[in-house]
C-alpha positions as CSV (number, residue, x, y, z in Angstrom):
1,X,9.8,-18.2,-13.4
2,X,8.2,-21.7,-13.4
3,X,9.5,-25.1,-13.9
4,X,8.3,-27.8,-16.2
5,X,9.3,-31.4,-16.7
6,X,10.4,-32.4,-20.2
7,X,10.2,-36.2,-19.5
8,X,13.9,-36.4,-19.0
9,X,16.0,-36.2,-15.8
10,X,16.4,-32.4,-16.4
11,X,14.2,-29.5,-15.5
12,X,13.5,-26.7,-18.0
13,X,12.8,-23.3,-16.5
14,X,10.6,-20.9,-18.4
15,X,10.3,-17.2,-17.8
16,X,7.4,-14.9,-18.8
17,X,8.7,-12.3,-21.2
18,X,7.3,-9.0,-22.5
19,X,7.4,-8.1,-26.2
20,X,9.7,-5.2,-26.9
21,X,9.3,-2.6,-29.7
22,X,12.9,-3.0,-30.8
23,X,14.8,-4.5,-33.7
24,X,17.5,-5.9,-31.4
25,X,15.4,-7.3,-28.6
26,X,12.2,-9.3,-29.4
27,X,11.2,-9.9,-25.8
28,X,12.6,-9.9,-22.3
29,X,11.7,-10.9,-18.8
30,X,13.0,-10.5,-15.3
31,X,12.8,-12.6,-12.2
32,X,13.4,-10.5,-9.1
33,X,13.7,-13.5,-6.8
34,X,16.7,-14.8,-8.7
35,X,17.9,-11.5,-10.2
36,X,17.9,-13.2,-13.7
37,X,17.2,-11.2,-16.9
38,X,16.2,-13.2,-19.9
39,X,16.4,-11.7,-23.4
40,X,15.2,-13.1,-26.7
41,X,17.1,-11.2,-29.4
42,X,15.7,-10.4,-32.8
43,X,17.9,-13.1,-34.3
44,X,16.0,-15.7,-32.2
45,X,18.8,-16.4,-29.7
46,X,17.8,-16.4,-26.0
47,X,20.3,-15.6,-23.2
48,X,20.0,-15.2,-19.4
49,X,22.0,-12.6,-17.5
50,X,22.6,-13.3,-13.9
51,X,22.9,-11.1,-10.8
52,X,21.1,-8.3,-12.6
53,X,19.7,-5.6,-10.2
54,X,16.0,-4.6,-10.6
55,X,17.1,-1.1,-11.7
56,X,18.6,-2.5,-14.9
57,X,15.3,-4.3,-15.8
58,X,13.4,-1.1,-15.1
59,X,15.8,1.0,-17.2
60,X,15.8,-1.5,-20.1
61,X,12.0,-1.4,-20.2
62,X,12.0,2.4,-20.1
63,X,14.8,2.9,-22.6
64,X,14.2,4.9,-25.8
65,X,16.4,2.3,-27.5
66,X,16.4,-1.0,-25.6
67,X,19.1,-2.4,-28.0
68,X,21.4,0.5,-27.2
69,X,20.7,0.3,-23.4
70,X,21.5,-3.5,-23.6
71,X,24.8,-2.8,-25.4
72,X,25.9,-0.1,-23.0
73,X,24.6,-1.4,-19.6
74,X,24.1,-5.2,-19.8
75,X,26.4,-6.9,-22.4
76,X,29.7,-7.9,-20.8
77,X,28.7,-6.6,-17.3
78,X,26.8,-9.7,-16.0
79,X,27.4,-13.4,-16.2
80,X,25.5,-14.9,-19.1
81,X,24.2,-18.2,-20.3
82,X,22.7,-19.3,-23.5
83,X,19.2,-20.8,-23.3
84,X,18.8,-23.7,-25.8
């Protein structure tokens, strides 16, 4: 994850994401240093999931259906925040 100034008093953090072959998940990335999983959904919304162990990122990347894996193993299990 890197930081970038937007010219205001705030800092916007960006995360490198990988494109997923999924109708539900357009792209996703993981920062092992902060245990943050960031997902861009097919609808265009971006959310960050906090306190996510590396195993979850690995399993999401390897899942036959990333959307199903997300629904069963991520949604509702970790604190989340919307990324504007």
